N, C-alpha and C positions, 0 to 999 in steps of 0.2 A: 526611449523605451515606450512601446505602445501599450494600450490599456490592459490587454491580457498578460503581456510580459510583466507589468507592474503587479498584476495579481498574483502571478506565479512566484514572484520574488518579494512580495510585501511582508512586512512584519506582522506578527499576530495582533489582532485587536485586543484593546484593553477591555476589562470587565465592563465598564461603563459604555463603551463603544458598542459592544455586543448587545448590551440591554437596550440602548436607544435605537439601534438598527431594527430590532424586532423583539419586543418583549415576550411574545409567544414562543418564538424560536429559542430565546435565552432560557426561558423556564423549562422548555422541552429538553434542552441540552443538560440542564441541571438535573432534571428528573431521570433522564436516561443515564447519566453519569452515576446515579445512586444504584441503579440496576447493575451497572458494570461493576461496582464494588462487590456485589453478591457473587457474581460470576468469578471474578479474579480470586476471591477468597477461597473458593472451593475447588480450584484446579489442582490436579495431582501432578507432581513432577517425578514420580517414580519411573525409573528406566526411561526417562525422556531423552529425546534427541535434541541436542543443543544447536541452534541455528542462529548464525551471526548475520545480522541484515544491515546493509548499507545502500545508499543511493545518492545520486546528485553530488558527486565528489568534484566534478567540474575542474579537473586538473589540480585540485588542492590535495591529493593523496599524500604527497610528501610531508605535509604539514598536519595531518590528522592524528588524533591520538592512536596509539597502537591498537591493532584489532584484537579483541579478546579471543581466547581459544574456543573451538567448537567443532562440531561434526560437519556442519555444512556452512559455507560461506556464500551469501547471495548478494549480488550487486544489481539493483533494479533500474540501472540505466543512467545516462548522462555522466559517463566516465569523463568526458572531455568538455570543453567549452566551444571551440571553434570546429571541432569535428575533423581535424586533419589527421592524416595517417600517422604523423609523428606524435601527435597528442595521444592517439589511440594506442600506439606501440608502448608509449611510456606508461600509460594507465594499465595495460594488460601485463606489462613486466612486473608492476607493482602487485597486481592480483596474483600473478603466477608464483611469486616468492612466499606468498603466505602459506602457513603450515597446514591449513585445514584439508582434510582428506577429499572433500568434495567442494569444488569452486564452481559457481554457476553465475552467468551474467546474461543480461539482455541489453539491447540498445535503448537509448533515449532519444528524444527529438534533436539533441545537440550532437549526437554521435553520427554524423552524415557519412563518415568513412565506412561504416558498417552497412550503409545503403548501397555502396558501390561494390559489385561482386568481386572485382579483381583486388581491391584493397581489403575487403573483408576476408577473402581466402588467404591472402598473404599473411594478414595479421593472425588468423586462427591457426594456420599451419606452423607458425612460430611459437605456439603455446598449446600443444596437444593435451596439456593437463587441465585446460579450462573447458567448461561446457557452455556453449552458446546456444541460446534458444531464441527462435524467431518463429512464433506461432507453432510451436512444436514442444514435444515432451521428451522427458528422459526418465528412466525407471532406475532407482537407486536402491541398494541394500545397505542399511545403516543399523548398526547395533541389532542385527537379526531381523530388522523389520523392513518391509518393502514400501518404498514411497514412489508415487508418480508425481513428477515436477513438471508443470506447464508454464511457459513463458511467452509473453507477447509485448513488443515494444510500442505498440500502437496507441495513440492518444487522439482526442477530438482535435479537429483542425484549428490551427491559427497560424497565420503567416505562411511561409514557404518551407517549413521544416520537413525533413523526411518522417516516415513512420506515422502517418496521420490518416484519419478517416473523417468524413463530414460529421459534424456534431449531430447527434440524434435528438430530436425534440422529445420532450417528456411524454407526449401523447403517443409516440411511436416506439418507445423504448422497449416495452414488453414484447413487441412483435419483431423488432429489429434482428437482422442476421449477422450484425457486426461481430458479435462474439459467439456465434454458433459453432465455431470450431473448437471451443474449449471443451475438453473431454469431461464427462460427468464423473469419471473415476479419480479426478484430480485431487491429490492430497495437499500439495503446496502450489500456490498460484503466484506467479510474479508478473506484474504489469507495471509499465513506467507510471501511469497516472492512476489516481484513486477512484473508487466508486463514489457516486454522488452522496453527500452528507456525512461521509466518514473520513475524517482527517483531511479534509479538502478545503479548509478556510471557508466554510459556510455555503457549500453548493456548487463549487466550480468543478467537481468531479463529473463523471459520466453516468447518466441514468441507465444507459444500455448495459454498461459494465455492472452497475448494481443489480440489475435483474439477472444478469448471467451469474453472479455470485450467489444470489438467492437460489438459483437452480442448481449449481455444483456444490456449494457449501464446503469448500476446502478446509483442512485443519488450520492452514496458515496462508495469509494473503500479504505479500510484501510489495511496496510501491514507493513512490516518491513524487517528483515533479512539482507538487505544490509545497514549496520549501517550508512555509510558515505552519503547514499542517502536521509537522513531525510529531510522532507519538504513537501510542498503542491503544487500540480498542478491542473489545471482545464482543463478537457478534454471535448471539445464540438463537437467531431467527425466530424471535418470539413476537407475541402480540405487542409487547412494549416497543420493540425495535420497529415493527411495522407502523405503529402509531407515531413514533418519533420521526420516521421518514415522511409520513404523511404530512405532518406539521411543517417540516422543513420544505416541502414541496407546495405548501399552502392548499392541500386538499383536505377538506373536512376538519379544519383546525380545532374547534372546540370539542367535537365528539372524540377526535383523536387525543386531545389533551386529557379528557376524562379517563380514557383508556390507559394513557401512559401513567397518570397519577395513581390509578388503581393497580397497575402492574408494579409500580414503584413501592407502594405500600405492602403489596404481597411479597415483594423480594425482601424488604426490610423485616417483615414479620417472620419469614422463613429463616433469616439469619439469627433472629433473637431466640427462636425456639429450636434451633439446631437442625432444621431440615436441610437436606442436600439439594443444591441446584443441580439439574442435569448436566453431566459432563459432556464434552464435545463442543460443537460450535466452531467458530473461526476466530483465530487471533489475527487482527488486522494491524499492519505496522507501516507507517510512513517513516521511512529511514533516511530522509533527506539530510545530508551532512552539512551542505552549505546553507547559511541562514538566509533570511529574506532582506528586504530593502533596509539599508542602514543598520544591518546586523552582520557584523563582521566575524562572529564567532563561529568557529569550526567545530562541528560536533562529531563524536565517534559513532560506532556501530550500536545498534540495539540488539540485545540478545534475548531470544525467546526459546522456550522448551516446548516441544510437542510430543 
């Protein structure tokens, strides 16, 4: 297993490991998590659309917990391990029998059969009830609401896997055209990999994707790829989030830390006196089902409401 493969599959760090790696980033994550609590507490679920999110099942779908019910089922890639047509067919058969009214999936870097047009077309023609997105969008009507869902399998390059692009340096991330095809109207975004600094095990996500998500600001962003980053975050595109990301990228650490502390205190005070935090923002979900290194536990889907 090479260096990046080890990163993608490694276990989550302990609290002490996180602190000793970088006290500043550790404190920034703690403060940013306090802001998250304010946002989570004020979300409204009235008339919500129930989205079932899963990713990185790697042929383990027969052993996973039963998928919960919902309006939309999303698989964010790496359905297979070796990427053969046989593996892909079995995984799509499993997706196809699920009862969800709308079932959407993208490829991951392990799903090499989907990179071969003949194999891809054969697999998709056998499952007309599934929606496959490859740098493309679909419009859905769910519970009387219209949603635009955009999906892309692409991740920063490592090794000879398919669906990759050269990793974009942080200094070029804002001007990069890698994610320029993402429509501004996107309500639900599905990518295989995470944006930088969000559910990505400490910065192994894509900076160019982070800037693209800042531009589009979908209601929901589902991904996987970094198995140990599994979880949920709420991005409200605030000064606190901007400061947190600056600290993680080591830009203006101490000024950004002061900004983040101030925003954290402001969020806490708002909760105590009953102020409403602005609704909206983006729910970010790393839905990886397979665990990291030395982690044999198989995890079920994550359900969110938008």
